[in-house]
C-alpha positions as CSV (number, residue, x, y, z in Angstrom):
1,M,1.8,9.3,31.2
2,D,0.8,6.3,29.0
3,R,2.0,6.9,25.5
4,L,-1.3,5.7,24.0
5,I,-3.2,8.5,25.7
6,G,-0.7,11.2,25.2
7,T,-1.4,14.0,22.8
8,T,-0.6,13.6,19.1
9,A,2.0,16.3,19.3
10,E,3.9,14.6,22.1
11,S,4.3,11.4,20.0
12,T,6.9,12.6,17.5
13,R,8.4,15.3,19.7
14,D,9.1,13.1,22.7
15,R,10.3,10.0,20.9
16,G,13.6,10.0,19.0
17,W,14.1,7.8,15.9
18,P,17.4,5.9,15.5
19,R,19.7,7.7,13.1
20,S,20.6,4.4,11.5
21,L,18.1,3.1,9.0
22,T,18.9,-0.5,10.2
23,R,16.9,0.0,13.4
24,V,13.1,0.4,13.4
25,P,11.3,0.8,16.8
26,Y,8.4,-1.6,17.3
27,W,6.3,1.1,19.0
28,V,5.7,2.7,15.5
29,F,3.3,-0.2,14.9
30,Q,1.6,0.0,18.3
31,D,1.1,3.7,19.3
32,E,-2.4,5.0,18.7
33,A,-1.2,8.6,18.8
34,I,1.3,7.9,16.0
35,Y,-1.4,6.3,14.0
36,R,-3.6,9.4,14.3
37,E,-0.7,11.7,13.3
38,E,0.0,9.6,10.2
39,H,-3.4,10.7,8.9
40,D,-2.5,14.3,9.3
41,R,1.1,14.2,8.1
42,L,0.9,11.5,5.4
43,F,-2.6,10.9,4.0
44,H,-3.7,14.5,4.5
45,G,-0.2,15.9,3.9
46,P,1.9,16.7,0.8
47,Y,1.7,13.3,-0.8
48,W,-0.2,11.7,-3.7
49,S,-2.5,8.8,-2.8
50,Y,-3.9,6.3,-5.3
51,L,-7.7,6.6,-5.7
52,C,-8.9,4.4,-8.5
53,L,-8.4,3.5,-12.2
54,E,-9.5,5.8,-14.9
55,A,-11.0,2.6,-16.5
56,E,-13.5,2.5,-13.7
57,L,-14.9,5.8,-14.8
58,A,-15.4,4.9,-18.5
59,E,-18.6,7.0,-19.1
60,P,-19.8,10.4,-18.0
61,G,-21.8,9.9,-14.8
62,D,-19.6,6.9,-13.7
63,F,-18.3,7.2,-10.1
64,C,-16.5,5.2,-7.5
65,T,-16.0,5.7,-3.7
66,T,-12.6,5.3,-2.3
67,F,-10.4,6.6,0.5
68,I,-7.3,8.6,1.3
69,G,-6.3,7.0,4.6
70,E,-9.6,6.9,6.5
71,Q,-11.0,9.9,4.6
72,P,-13.9,8.8,2.3
73,V,-13.5,10.2,-1.2
74,L,-15.9,10.3,-4.2
75,V,-14.4,10.2,-7.7
76,T,-16.5,10.9,-10.8
77,R,-16.4,11.6,-14.5
78,D,-18.5,14.6,-15.5
79,V,-20.2,15.2,-18.9
80,D,-17.2,17.3,-19.9
81,G,-15.2,14.1,-19.9
82,E,-13.0,15.2,-17.0
83,V,-12.3,13.3,-13.8
84,Y,-13.1,15.0,-10.5
85,A,-12.7,14.0,-6.8
86,F,-14.0,15.4,-3.6
87,E,-14.7,14.3,0.0
88,N,-17.5,11.9,0.2
89,R,-19.0,14.0,3.0
90,C,-22.1,16.2,2.9
91,A,-21.2,19.8,3.8
92,H,-24.4,20.0,5.9
93,R,-24.0,17.5,8.7
94,G,-21.2,15.2,7.5
95,A,-23.1,12.1,6.2
96,L,-21.8,10.1,3.3
97,I,-22.9,11.5,-0.1
98,A,-22.6,8.2,-2.0
99,M,-22.9,4.7,-0.5
100,A,-22.1,2.3,-3.4
101,D,-18.5,1.3,-4.3
102,H,-19.2,1.9,-8.0
103,G,-22.2,3.3,-9.9
104,H,-23.6,5.7,-12.4
105,A,-25.4,9.0,-11.5
106,Q,-26.5,12.4,-12.8
107,D,-25.9,13.9,-9.4
108,F,-25.8,13.0,-5.7
109,T,-28.4,13.6,-3.0
110,C,-27.5,13.1,0.6
111,V,-30.1,10.8,2.2
112,Y,-30.1,12.7,5.5
113,H,-31.5,16.1,4.4
114,A,-31.4,15.9,0.6
115,W,-28.6,18.4,-0.1
116,T,-27.7,17.8,-3.7
117,Y,-24.3,17.9,-5.4
118,N,-23.3,17.7,-9.1
119,L,-20.6,15.5,-10.5
120,Q,-17.9,18.1,-9.7
121,G,-18.9,18.3,-6.1
122,D,-20.7,21.6,-6.2
123,L,-23.8,22.1,-4.0
124,T,-26.7,22.7,-6.4
125,A,-29.8,22.3,-4.2
126,V,-30.9,22.4,-0.5
127,A,-34.3,20.9,0.4
128,F,-36.7,23.4,1.9
129,S,-34.2,26.2,1.5
130,E,-37.0,28.7,1.3
131,G,-38.9,27.1,4.2
132,V,-42.6,26.1,4.3
133,N,-45.4,28.6,4.1
134,G,-43.0,31.4,4.5
135,K,-41.5,30.1,7.7
136,G,-38.1,28.5,8.3
137,G,-35.6,27.9,5.5
138,M,-32.0,29.1,5.0
139,P,-31.1,32.7,5.7
140,P,-30.9,35.1,2.7
141,E,-27.2,35.4,2.9
142,F,-26.7,31.6,2.5
143,C,-24.6,31.0,-0.6
144,M,-24.5,27.5,-2.0
145,A,-21.2,28.1,-3.8
146,K,-19.5,28.5,-0.4
147,H,-20.8,25.2,0.9
148,G,-19.5,21.9,-0.5
149,P,-17.1,19.1,0.3
150,R,-13.4,19.7,-0.1
151,K,-12.1,19.1,-3.6
152,L,-8.9,17.2,-4.4
153,R,-6.1,17.9,-6.7
154,L,-5.9,15.1,-9.2
155,A,-3.2,13.6,-11.4
156,I,-3.6,10.7,-13.9
157,V,-0.6,8.5,-14.8
158,H,-1.2,5.9,-17.5
159,G,-4.8,5.5,-16.2
160,L,-3.9,5.5,-12.5
161,V,-5.8,8.3,-10.7
162,F,-4.0,9.9,-7.8
163,G,-5.4,12.6,-5.5
164,T,-4.2,14.8,-2.7
165,L,-5.8,17.2,-0.2
166,S,-2.6,19.3,-0.1
167,N,-1.6,22.2,-2.3
168,D,2.1,21.8,-1.3
169,V,2.8,18.4,-3.0
170,P,4.8,18.8,-6.3
171,E,3.4,17.8,-9.6
172,I,3.1,14.0,-10.0
173,E,6.0,13.7,-12.5
174,E,8.4,15.3,-10.0
175,Y,6.9,13.4,-7.1
176,L,7.4,10.0,-8.8
177,G,10.7,10.7,-10.6
178,E,11.8,9.4,-14.0
179,E,12.8,5.9,-13.0
180,I,9.4,5.1,-11.3
181,L,7.5,6.8,-14.2
182,D,9.4,4.6,-16.7
183,R,8.5,1.4,-14.8
184,I,4.8,2.4,-14.7
185,D,5.0,3.1,-18.4
186,R,6.6,-0.3,-18.9
187,V,3.5,-2.1,-17.6
188,L,0.7,0.3,-18.5
189,G,2.0,2.7,-21.2
190,G,0.3,2.5,-24.6
191,R,-2.3,0.1,-23.4
192,R,-5.9,0.5,-22.3
193,P,-6.6,-1.3,-19.0
194,V,-9.8,-3.2,-18.3
195,V,-10.9,-4.5,-14.9
196,L,-11.0,-8.3,-14.7
197,G,-12.0,-8.5,-11.0
198,R,-11.6,-7.3,-7.5
199,F,-10.8,-8.6,-4.0
200,T,-10.8,-6.9,-0.7
201,Q,-9.1,-8.4,2.4
202,M,-8.6,-7.3,6.0
203,L,-5.1,-7.8,7.4
204,P,-4.6,-8.3,11.1
205,N,-1.7,-5.9,11.3
206,N,-0.6,-2.3,11.1
207,W,-0.6,-0.9,7.5
208,K,3.2,-0.2,7.6
209,L,3.9,-3.9,8.1
210,Y,2.3,-4.6,4.7
211,V,4.2,-1.8,3.1
212,E,7.4,-3.3,4.4
213,N,6.4,-6.7,3.0
214,V,5.8,-5.3,-0.4
215,K,9.2,-3.7,-0.5
216,D,11.0,-6.7,0.9
217,S,12.4,-8.8,-2.0
218,Y,14.5,-10.8,0.5
219,H,11.6,-12.9,1.7
220,A,10.3,-13.9,-1.7
221,S,12.2,-17.2,-2.0
222,I,11.9,-18.0,1.7
223,L,8.3,-17.4,2.6
224,H,6.7,-18.1,-0.8
225,L,7.3,-21.8,-1.3
226,F,5.3,-21.7,-4.6
227,F,7.9,-19.4,-6.1
228,T,10.8,-21.7,-5.7
229,T,8.9,-25.0,-6.2
230,F,7.9,-24.0,-9.7
231,G,10.8,-21.8,-10.5
232,I,8.8,-18.6,-10.9
233,N,11.1,-16.4,-8.9
234,R,14.5,-17.0,-7.3
235,L,17.0,-14.6,-5.9
236,S,19.6,-16.1,-8.3
237,Q,17.7,-14.6,-11.2
238,R,18.8,-11.5,-13.0
239,G,17.1,-8.4,-11.4
240,G,17.5,-5.6,-9.0
241,I,16.0,-3.0,-6.7
242,I,15.3,0.6,-7.7
243,V,14.8,3.1,-4.8
244,D,14.0,6.7,-5.6
245,P,16.0,9.5,-3.9
246,S,13.2,10.2,-1.3
247,G,13.3,6.5,-0.4
248,G,9.5,6.3,-0.5
249,H,9.0,4.7,-4.0
250,H,10.6,1.5,-5.2
251,V,10.7,-1.2,-7.9
252,S,11.8,-4.8,-7.4
253,Y,12.2,-6.8,-10.6
254,S,13.5,-10.1,-11.8
255,A,14.0,-11.5,-15.3
256,I,14.8,-14.8,-17.1
257,D,18.5,-15.2,-16.9
258,R,20.0,-17.7,-19.3
259,S,23.2,-17.9,-17.2
260,A,21.6,-18.2,-13.7
261,V,23.1,-20.6,-11.2
262,S,21.8,-24.2,-11.5
263,D,19.1,-25.6,-9.2
264,S,21.8,-27.7,-7.4
265,E,23.8,-24.6,-6.6
266,Y,20.7,-22.7,-5.4
267,S,19.6,-25.5,-3.2
268,K,22.8,-25.3,-1.2
269,Q,21.4,-22.1,0.3
270,N,19.1,-22.2,3.3
271,I,16.0,-22.3,1.0
272,R,13.0,-24.6,1.1
273,S,12.4,-26.3,-2.2
274,E,9.8,-29.0,-2.8
275,S,10.6,-29.8,-6.4
276,E,8.7,-33.1,-6.3
277,Y,5.4,-31.3,-6.4
278,Q,3.7,-30.6,-9.7
279,L,0.7,-28.6,-10.8
280,A,-2.4,-30.5,-11.8
281,D,-2.8,-27.9,-14.6
282,P,0.6,-26.7,-15.7
283,S,-1.0,-24.3,-18.2
284,M,-1.6,-21.9,-15.4
285,L,2.1,-20.9,-15.7
286,A,2.2,-21.0,-19.5
287,G,2.4,-17.3,-20.1
288,F,3.6,-14.9,-22.7
289,S,6.1,-12.0,-22.8
290,E,4.2,-9.1,-21.2
291,V,5.8,-6.2,-23.0
292,G,8.5,-7.8,-25.1
293,D,11.2,-8.2,-22.5
294,D,12.3,-11.0,-20.2
295,I,11.0,-9.5,-16.9
296,T,8.6,-11.9,-15.3
297,L,8.1,-10.1,-12.0
298,Q,7.9,-6.4,-11.3
299,I,6.6,-5.0,-8.0
300,L,6.4,-1.2,-7.8
301,S,5.3,0.9,-4.9
302,V,4.4,4.6,-4.5
303,F,4.6,6.2,-1.1
304,P,2.6,6.0,1.0
305,G,0.3,3.1,0.0
306,F,0.1,2.1,-3.6
307,V,1.4,-1.0,-5.4
308,L,1.5,-2.0,-9.1
309,Q,2.4,-5.6,-9.8
310,Q,3.3,-7.8,-12.7
311,I,3.8,-11.4,-11.6
312,Q,4.1,-13.4,-14.8
313,N,1.0,-12.2,-16.7
314,S,-1.0,-11.3,-13.6
315,V,-1.2,-7.5,-13.6
316,A,-2.9,-5.8,-10.6
317,V,-3.0,-2.7,-8.5
318,R,-3.2,-2.8,-4.7
319,Q,-4.4,0.0,-2.5
320,I,-3.2,-0.1,1.2
321,L,-5.7,1.6,3.6
322,P,-5.1,1.9,7.3
323,R,-8.2,1.0,9.4
324,S,-6.8,0.9,12.9
325,I,-3.6,0.5,14.7
326,D,-3.7,-3.3,14.0
327,R,-6.0,-3.6,11.0
328,T,-5.4,-2.8,7.3
329,K,-7.8,-2.9,4.4
330,L,-6.1,-4.1,1.2
331,N,-7.9,-3.6,-2.1
332,W,-6.9,-5.7,-5.2
333,T,-7.9,-4.8,-8.7
334,Y,-6.9,-7.3,-11.5
335,L,-6.2,-5.9,-14.9
336,G,-6.3,-7.0,-18.5
337,F,-6.0,-4.9,-21.6
338,E,-8.4,-4.1,-24.4
339,E,-5.7,-5.3,-26.8
340,D,-5.5,-8.8,-25.2
341,T,-6.4,-11.8,-27.3
342,E,-8.8,-14.4,-26.0
343,E,-5.9,-16.6,-25.2
344,Q,-4.0,-13.9,-23.3
345,R,-7.2,-13.0,-21.4
346,L,-7.6,-16.7,-20.3
347,I,-3.9,-16.8,-19.2
348,R,-4.4,-13.6,-17.1
349,L,-7.5,-15.1,-15.5
350,K,-5.7,-18.4,-14.7
351,Q,-2.7,-16.6,-13.2
352,S,-4.9,-14.4,-11.1
353,N,-4.9,-17.5,-8.8
354,L,-1.3,-16.6,-7.9
355,V,-2.2,-13.4,-6.1
356,G,-4.9,-12.1,-3.8
357,P,-6.2,-13.2,-0.4
358,A,-5.9,-16.9,-1.3
359,G,-3.3,-16.7,-4.0
360,Y,-0.8,-19.4,-4.3
361,V,1.9,-16.8,-3.8
362,S,0.2,-13.9,-1.9
363,M,-1.6,-16.0,0.7
364,E,1.4,-16.0,3.0
365,D,1.7,-12.2,2.8
366,G,-1.8,-11.9,4.2
367,G,-0.8,-13.8,7.4
368,I,2.8,-12.8,8.0
369,G,2.1,-9.2,9.1
370,G,-0.3,-10.6,11.8
371,F,2.5,-12.9,13.0
372,V,4.7,-9.8,13.4
373,Q,2.0,-7.8,15.1
374,R,1.4,-10.5,17.6
375,G,5.1,-11.3,18.0
376,I,6.0,-7.7,19.0
377,A,3.1,-7.2,21.4
378,G,5.4,-7.1,24.4
379,A,8.3,-5.5,22.7
380,S,7.5,-1.8,22.4
381,S,11.0,-0.9,23.6
382,E,12.7,-3.2,21.1
383,Y,13.9,-2.7,17.5
384,A,13.6,-4.6,14.2
385,T,17.0,-5.1,12.4
386,L,17.3,-4.3,8.7
387,Q,20.9,-5.0,7.9
388,M,20.5,-7.3,4.9
389,G,22.5,-5.7,2.0
390,G,24.1,-3.1,4.3
391,D,22.7,0.1,5.7
392,S,21.9,2.1,2.6
393,P,18.4,3.0,1.3
394,T,19.7,3.1,-2.3
395,S,19.2,1.1,-5.5
396,S,20.9,-2.3,-5.8
397,E,21.7,-4.8,-8.4
398,S,21.0,-7.5,-5.8
399,R,17.5,-8.4,-4.5
400,V,19.1,-10.0,-1.4
401,T,18.8,-6.7,0.4
402,E,16.4,-4.6,2.5
403,A,17.4,-1.4,0.8
404,S,13.9,-0.5,-0.3
405,V,12.5,-1.2,3.2
406,R,15.1,1.1,4.6
407,G,14.1,3.6,2.0
408,F,10.5,3.5,3.2
409,W,11.5,4.3,6.7
410,K,13.7,7.1,5.5
411,A,10.7,8.7,3.8
412,Y,8.4,7.9,6.7
413,R,10.5,9.3,9.5
414,D,11.1,12.5,7.4
415,A,7.4,12.9,6.8
416,M,6.6,12.4,10.5
417,G,9.2,14.8,11.8
418,F,10.9,12.5,14.2
419,E,14.1,13.8,15.9
420,L,17.0,11.5,14.9
421,T,19.0,10.1,17.8
422,D,21.9,7.6,18.1
423,S,20.7,4.1,17.7
424,A,19.8,2.3,20.9
425,P,22.5,-0.1,22.0
426,D,22.0,-3.8,21.2
427,R,20.5,-5.3,24.3
428,Y,22.6,-8.5,23.7
429,E,25.9,-6.7,23.7
430,G,28.4,-7.8,26.4
431,E,29.7,-11.1,27.6
432,N,26.7,-12.3,29.5
433,R,24.1,-13.0,26.8
434,H,21.8,-14.9,29.1
435,P,19.9,-13.4,32.2
436,E,20.7,-14.9,35.6
437,R,18.7,-18.0,36.4
438,V,17.4,-18.8,39.8
439,R,16.3,-22.4,40.6
440,I,13.9,-22.9,43.5
441,P,14.2,-26.5,44.9
442,H,11.2,-28.7,45.1
443,A,9.8,-29.5,48.5
444,G,12.1,-32.0,50.3
445,Q,15.0,-31.2,47.9
446,E,18.1,-29.6,49.3
447,E,19.3,-26.4,47.7
448,A,22.7,-26.9,45.9
């Protein structure tokens, strides 16, 4: 049977996953049944998903619509000042309750049949519930309290709103761990975020390819020519990788290093560098110390699909949302802080050009996943190789490593329940590395 039309249960039970974290099967980016099971096991499973910023719900009545995986979610602030979240799905016939991305409301009325919900997601009114002229209407035993969209558990970390449909996920502090919490605190702690702008882009690849890219510090000085051209980030700088014990969360960071190797030493590596180029407006890179340390880049991810970035003074959150087996929606929200001076705010706005769909740095990330998706189209039986920095999914003082990518796959395969098997043999092993060639002579040419 074709794997793409097999049942969801068959997908993880029938396919073993290499025991070594250095081998990742390409079919995991291609199988529709795997994609469907990810929604059950990951996005609807015992994991916290980023929903929105608390700053987007500044006043009672403010709301935003978002997603957990493909599941629409409505997040609100009620008059009691608390934040609530529930499925953006009418309990009657399943229509969306709210359509706008952001807004302000006293309650929500479904456009289909006018079922009305309050800001906490409780059903408060049903149109024509008593019928018309004594006929029709809801039965006497109908209880509005028993009919409403599913409500989410919520956790707020330094203004980041996370939600889950599961009662089994641990509290957010335990889920993230001390090291990840400390690094979120470093960027957001003690400050009041404000939204400077938003972008949304559609990526032509499986969502996991973008997660890999976020966790891959190894590519930064190779793919992103802007980084090395203007000395923003080089692998020779002081920094490291933090991977939490589950493997799912990570931090990659680099800092100004007064004793870093010289440009001439760095250029001996197989790295592109176009130092003859200059910025027409060099003030774009004239920044300030973000939190009083020398760290100029910090990329933090939370499993399964959240990113907090600080690149120079460009601070943003990214929400990774699967849309199909080969399409991913990526939401960017750019942040400033209420405490920023006018000069600092201007710097943040200028440096927002570094990231996003057309960012000087991030533009390549929007395309490379599609290159991989297209490149592996005929290779469902092949494997990616993740051997840079060894085979461990643990923290490292070097950023020339794929440790955090291996960590993601450790968390992923555990969550999906794959049976671990011995790694598939390298198809290039053996003396004959080239397949046999057969040459057919042209007409009139004798065969050798």
